[in-house]
RODO-2510 file (C-alpha; in nm, 4 decimals, decimal comma):
residues 301
     n   res          X          Y          Z
     1     x    17,2862     7,9924     6,4641
     2     x    17,1436     8,0663     6,8070
     3     x    17,0134     7,8016     7,0457
     4     x    16,6883     7,6526     6,9246
     5     x    16,3760     7,7774     7,0959
     6     x    16,1821     7,5511     7,3398
     7     x    15,8613     7,5782     7,1444
     8     x    15,7540     7,6426     6,7761
     9     x    15,4006     7,7030     6,6645
    10     x    15,2923     7,5239     6,3479
    11     x    15,0139     7,6664     6,1434
    12     x    14,8621     7,3979     5,9218
    13     x    14,7791     7,5349     5,5754
    14     x    14,6349     7,2278     5,4103
    15     x    14,2855     7,3703     5,3492
    16     x    14,4165     7,6779     5,1622
    17     x    14,7623     7,6406     5,0280
    18     x    14,7296     7,2656     5,0262
    19     x    14,4117     7,2594     4,8166
    20     x    14,4473     7,5492     4,5918
    21     x    14,6137     7,3705     4,3118
    22     x    14,3926     7,0654     4,3356
    23     x    14,0691     6,9908     4,1524
    24     x    13,7787     7,1136     4,3688
    25     x    13,6705     6,8632     4,6359
    26     x    13,3182     6,8713     4,8076
    27     x    13,2744     7,0877     5,1149
    28     x    13,2004     6,7665     5,3019
    29     x    13,5536     6,6316     5,2213
    30     x    13,7045     6,9616     5,3362
    31     x    13,5236     6,9294     5,6617
    32     x    13,6454     6,5740     5,7146
    33     x    13,9976     6,6947     5,6485
    34     x    13,9483     6,9847     5,8854
    35     x    13,8340     6,7565     6,1655
    36     x    14,1284     6,5242     6,1118
    37     x    14,3734     6,8083     6,1323
    38     x    14,2022     6,9617     6,4287
    39     x    14,2382     6,6257     6,6116
    40     x    14,6146     6,6688     6,5867
    41     x    14,6074     6,9465     6,8501
    42     x    14,7210     7,2227     6,6082
    43     x    14,6271     7,5665     6,7406
    44     x    14,6401     7,7562     6,4151
    45     x    14,4999     7,6786     6,0711
    46     x    14,4745     7,8637     5,7401
    47     x    14,1215     7,7784     5,6443
    48     x    14,0736     7,9225     5,2960
    49     x    14,1206     8,2213     5,0670
    50     x    13,8755     8,4937     4,9626
    51     x    14,0013     8,5302     4,6065
    52     x    13,8536     8,5128     4,2643
    53     x    13,6789     8,1739     4,2196
    54     x    13,7648     8,1772     3,8477
    55     x    14,1340     8,2017     3,9396
    56     x    14,1252     7,9438     4,2324
    57     x    13,8145     7,7332     4,1761
    58     x    13,9227     7,4902     4,4531
    59     x    13,8512     7,7604     4,7107
    60     x    13,5265     7,8912     4,5579
    61     x    13,3401     7,7729     4,8702
    62     x    13,5254     8,0035     5,1155
    63     x    13,2201     8,1505     5,2708
    64     x    13,0506     7,8114     5,3069
    65     x    13,3602     7,6716     5,4793
    66     x    13,3930     7,9747     5,7056
    67     x    13,0388     7,9233     5,8356
    68     x    13,1530     7,5869     5,9805
    69     x    13,4611     7,7013     6,1621
    70     x    13,2720     7,7866     6,4836
    71     x    13,2608     7,4136     6,5429
    72     x    13,6351     7,4234     6,6230
    73     x    13,6527     7,6848     6,8965
    74     x    14,0057     7,5947     7,0178
    75     x    14,1664     7,6753     6,6858
    76     x    14,2643     8,0226     6,5463
    77     x    14,1562     8,0310     6,1829
    78     x    14,2915     8,2746     5,9251
    79     x    14,2196     8,3313     5,5552
    80     x    14,4268     8,4702     5,2804
    81     x    14,3153     8,7717     5,0813
    82     x    14,4685     8,9514     4,7868
    83     x    14,2669     9,2681     4,7774
    84     x    14,0617     9,5109     4,9927
    85     x    13,7380     9,3490     4,8621
    86     x    13,8789     9,0069     4,9603
    87     x    13,9499     9,1461     5,3068
    88     x    13,5892     9,2684     5,3345
    89     x    13,4514     8,9314     5,2267
    90     x    13,6659     8,7401     5,4771
    91     x    13,5545     8,9666     5,7635
    92     x    13,1941     8,9440     5,6606
    93     x    13,2269     8,5667     5,6643
    94     x    13,3389     8,5775     6,0246
    95     x    13,7170     8,5473     6,0067
    96     x    13,9029     8,7213     6,2840
    97     x    14,2436     8,6945     6,1310
    98     x    14,3429     8,7581     5,7671
    99     x    14,6588     8,7334     5,5657
   100     x    14,7466     8,9741     5,2887
   101     x    14,9975     8,8336     5,0453
   102     x    15,2493     9,0637     4,8771
   103     x    15,4951     8,9231     4,6279
   104     x    15,8431     9,0785     4,6482
   105     x    15,8886     8,9996     4,2747
   106     x    15,7028     9,1882     4,0002
   107     x    15,6759     8,8835     3,7677
   108     x    15,4957     8,6696     4,0308
   109     x    15,2892     8,9620     4,1641
   110     x    15,1474     9,0355     3,8087
   111     x    15,0708     8,6601     3,7619
   112     x    14,9217     8,6309     4,1124
   113     x    14,7228     8,9475     4,1531
   114     x    14,7711     9,1528     3,8413
   115     x    14,9654     9,4194     4,0071
   116     x    15,3289     9,5145     4,0564
   117     x    15,4996     9,4441     4,3872
   118     x    15,4952     9,8185     4,4680
   119     x    15,1256     9,8489     4,3871
   120     x    15,0430     9,5536     4,6161
   121     x    15,2614     9,6975     4,8846
   122     x    15,0710    10,0286     4,8638
   123     x    14,7557     9,8452     4,9551
   124     x    14,8728     9,7110     5,2873
   125     x    14,7726    10,0297     5,4816
   126     x    14,4184     9,9965     5,3381
   127     x    14,3884     9,6312     5,4174
   128     x    14,5154     9,6937     5,7835
   129     x    14,2584     9,9788     5,8182
   130     x    13,9676     9,7676     5,6947
   131     x    14,0684     9,4789     5,9301
   132     x    14,1451     9,6905     6,2355
   133     x    13,8159     9,8832     6,2060
   134     x    13,6426     9,5431     6,2584
   135     x    13,8756     9,4186     6,5319
   136     x    14,0462     9,1766     6,2923
   137     x    14,4188     9,1078     6,2944
   138     x    14,6341     9,1252     5,9762
   139     x    14,9373     8,9224     5,8871
   140     x    15,1409     9,0370     5,5786
   141     x    15,2972     8,7384     5,3948
   142     x    15,5838     8,8206     5,1646
   143     x    15,5800     8,5761     4,8705
   144     x    15,8761     8,4873     4,6501
   145     x    16,1047     8,6172     4,9235
   146     x    16,4022     8,4315     4,7946
   147     x    16,3349     8,3641     4,4237
   148     x    16,0714     8,4263     4,1473
   149     x    15,9894     8,1779     3,8727
   150     x    15,9739     8,4648     3,6297
   151     x    16,2282     8,7254     3,7582
   152     x    16,4892     8,4963     3,9210
   153     x    16,6585     8,5841     4,2484
   154     x    16,4699     8,8374     4,4604
   155     x    16,6886     9,1233     4,5893
   156     x    16,6710     9,1141     4,9690
   157     x    16,6124     9,4823     4,9811
   158     x    16,2694     9,4210     4,8298
   159     x    16,1724     9,1997     5,1141
   160     x    16,3070     9,4445     5,3683
   161     x    16,1157     9,7326     5,2155
   162     x    15,7861     9,5377     5,2303
   163     x    15,8579     9,4503     5,5906
   164     x    15,9063     9,8206     5,6693
   165     x    15,5867     9,9189     5,4869
   166     x    15,3914     9,6527     5,6779
   167     x    15,5367     9,7580     6,0080
   168     x    15,4633    10,1287     5,9335
   169     x    15,1055    10,0380     5,8329
   170     x    15,0437     9,8612     6,1692
   171     x    15,0267     9,5021     6,0545
   172     x    15,0046     9,2542     6,3373
   173     x    15,2369     8,9746     6,2106
   174     x    15,4760     8,9105     5,9273
   175     x    15,5869     8,5983     5,7349
   176     x    15,8280     8,5330     5,4630
   177     x    15,7554     8,2630     5,2036
   178     x    15,9756     8,0497     4,9784
   179     x    15,6993     8,0177     4,7238
   180     x    15,8877     7,7932     4,4720
   181     x    16,1019     7,5982     4,7137
   182     x    16,4506     7,7241     4,6179
   183     x    16,5722     7,8446     4,9580
   184     x    16,8689     7,6835     5,1396
   185     x    16,9716     7,7151     5,5093
   186     x    17,2387     7,9717     5,4253
   187     x    17,0030     8,2039     5,2338
   188     x    16,7334     8,1628     5,4965
   189     x    16,9652     8,2745     5,7751
   190     x    17,1038     8,5638     5,5712
   191     x    16,7502     8,7004     5,4875
   192     x    16,6132     8,6581     5,8347
   193     x    16,9142     8,8448     5,9755
   194     x    16,8185     9,1345     5,7401
   195     x    16,4553     9,1163     5,8156
   196     x    16,4606     9,1035     6,1861
   197     x    16,5815     9,4616     6,2418
   198     x    16,3195     9,6000     5,9980
   199     x    16,0376     9,4006     6,1555
   200     x    16,0820     9,5573     6,4963
   201     x    15,8777     9,3613     6,7534
   202     x    15,6344     9,2047     6,5078
   203     x    15,6166     8,8192     6,5211
   204     x    15,7972     8,6761     6,2195
   205     x    15,6845     8,3473     6,0617
   206     x    15,8136     8,1466     5,7698
   207     x    15,6635     7,9313     5,4983
   208     x    15,8578     7,6817     5,2921
   209     x    15,7968     7,4435     5,0013
   210     x    15,9930     7,1259     4,9564
   211     x    16,0000     7,1479     4,5764
   212     x    16,3775     7,0913     4,5639
   213     x    16,4216     6,8883     4,8815
   214     x    16,5445     7,1717     5,0992
   215     x    16,2207     7,2751     5,2744
   216     x    16,2800     7,1021     5,6025
   217     x    16,6428     7,2124     5,6158
   218     x    16,5303     7,5722     5,5532
   219     x    16,2693     7,5453     5,8204
   220     x    16,5292     7,4216     6,0711
   221     x    16,7558     7,7131     5,9742
   222     x    16,4722     7,9553     6,0214
   223     x    16,4087     7,8226     6,3738
   224     x    16,7781     7,8517     6,4443
   225     x    16,7689     8,2091     6,3286
   226     x    16,4842     8,2929     6,5673
   227     x    16,1572     8,2142     6,3868
   228     x    15,9063     8,0394     6,6138
   229     x    15,6141     8,0074     6,3724
   230     x    15,6162     7,7848     6,0626
   231     x    15,3583     7,6846     5,8089
   232     x    15,3137     7,3288     5,6924
   233     x    15,0500     7,1062     5,5321
   234     x    14,9691     6,7423     5,6091
   235     x    15,1275     6,5093     5,3630
   236     x    15,3059     6,7955     5,1900
   237     x    14,9952     6,8789     5,0090
   238     x    14,9985     7,2055     4,7982
   239     x    15,1665     7,4365     4,5773
   240     x    15,1162     7,7827     4,3963
   241     x    14,8975     7,7899     4,0873
   242     x    15,0670     8,1131     3,9737
   243     x    15,4262     7,9847     4,0076
   244     x    15,5289     7,7264     3,7482
   245     x    15,7001     7,4287     3,9107
   246     x    15,6076     7,5130     4,2634
   247     x    15,4833     7,2218     4,4536
   248     x    15,4716     7,0564     4,7915
   249     x    15,4566     7,2468     5,1158
   250     x    15,6749     7,1027     5,3935
   251     x    15,4683     6,8246     5,5480
   252     x    15,3238     6,8916     5,8936
   253     x    15,4161     6,5455     6,0200
   254     x    15,7732     6,5598     5,8844
   255     x    15,8216     6,8960     6,0478
   256     x    15,6881     6,7669     6,3795
   257     x    15,9170     6,4682     6,3560
   258     x    16,2187     6,6871     6,2955
   259     x    16,1399     6,9422     6,5677
   260     x    16,0309     6,6887     6,8262
   261     x    16,3597     6,4959     6,7803
   262     x    16,5504     6,8237     6,8067
   263     x    16,4122     6,8920     7,1521
   264     x    16,1610     7,1525     7,0259
   265     x    15,8203     7,1352     7,1703
   266     x    15,5085     7,1526     6,9370
   267     x    15,1368     7,1355     6,9897
   268     x    15,0828     6,8802     6,7053
   269     x    15,0546     6,5081     6,7796
   270     x    15,2689     6,3151     6,5355
   271     x    15,0572     5,9981     6,4996
   272     x    14,7399     6,1992     6,4425
   273     x    14,9247     6,4168     6,1957
   274     x    15,0125     6,1090     5,9890
   275     x    14,6491     6,0024     6,0077
   276     x    14,5372     6,3487     5,8869
   277     x    14,7810     6,3123     5,5955
   278     x    14,6089     5,9876     5,4987
   279     x    14,2790     6,1639     5,4988
   280     x    14,4197     6,4406     5,2799
   281     x    14,5646     6,1857     5,0371
   282     x    14,2254     6,0067     5,0093
   283     x    14,0467     6,3416     4,9592
   284     x    14,2512     6,4472     4,6705
   285     x    14,2885     6,1007     4,5098
   286     x    14,6564     6,0833     4,4506
   287     x    14,9796     6,0177     4,6332
   288     x    15,1180     6,2933     4,8457
   289     x    15,4973     6,3554     4,8865
   290     x    15,5246     6,3529     5,2747
   291     x    15,8067     6,1260     5,3878
   292     x    15,6432     5,9962     5,7028
   293     x    15,3238     5,9206     5,5192
   294     x    15,5259     5,6682     5,3137
   295     x    15,7864     5,5581     5,5775
   296     x    15,6161     5,6082     5,9167
   297     x    15,7809     5,7285     6,2348
   298     x    16,0875     5,5367     6,3556
   299     x    15,9176     5,4889     6,7011
   300     x    15,5575     5,4552     6,5920
   301     x    15,6346     5,2525     6,2823
***
């Protein structure tokens, strides 16, 4: 493990990954949550997804939400897409940054988007061309980078091949995702060591779930391996509707607590992140798994 970086960027994904497995909540509640998260000082947020409303009804109001994002000019918003049509819809709605998700495992890819991993990978170039023609940036997120709920362990070569395809296609950023929360620090470090040479100079992010209690440890290992951009959601809200058993992103406030106490600077205010987690918990109407939401900060109480 190398020395920890001095700063890590946190992208809050509460409004997309956080809400996608929940029962739909009103747009007004989403805007209240958005305002609470924006107040934390976060600089990047994943706002929504332009996907089939029948598959993810909680995000059926993607265009309506996108129309309100101009009220938060200091935040860089992105939206997830799963097809060229989704990319066109996101761009038409005003998004300047999109994420194209490609699962490294065939089982999850078929469940998620109805295509094999190779078929989804083959669409990267088209997605990038659509986005770049409109001056929009593209991040390729590699789902099930470590394990798949249907296929088991993901061969690392599959991840490296998708990274190479994304790099060759001209993607702007990359991220690897532990979709079902099975990664451990050792496996995180090993995969990142393989991915870095293939990703050339593209910024590399990481996305972890805390399903099995290893999400924060995995995030810390990723930072130690050179990753300086991590996803999280307030209160640990979220999960994947197409991956049985996947639940709980790492909580934004828990990640801030860990990094701050490790001497790593972040843009997110801890006290305001805990307050945003409370807003999220009230919005969805059930208890969230975030640790600081229950226990509080050791200094703030």
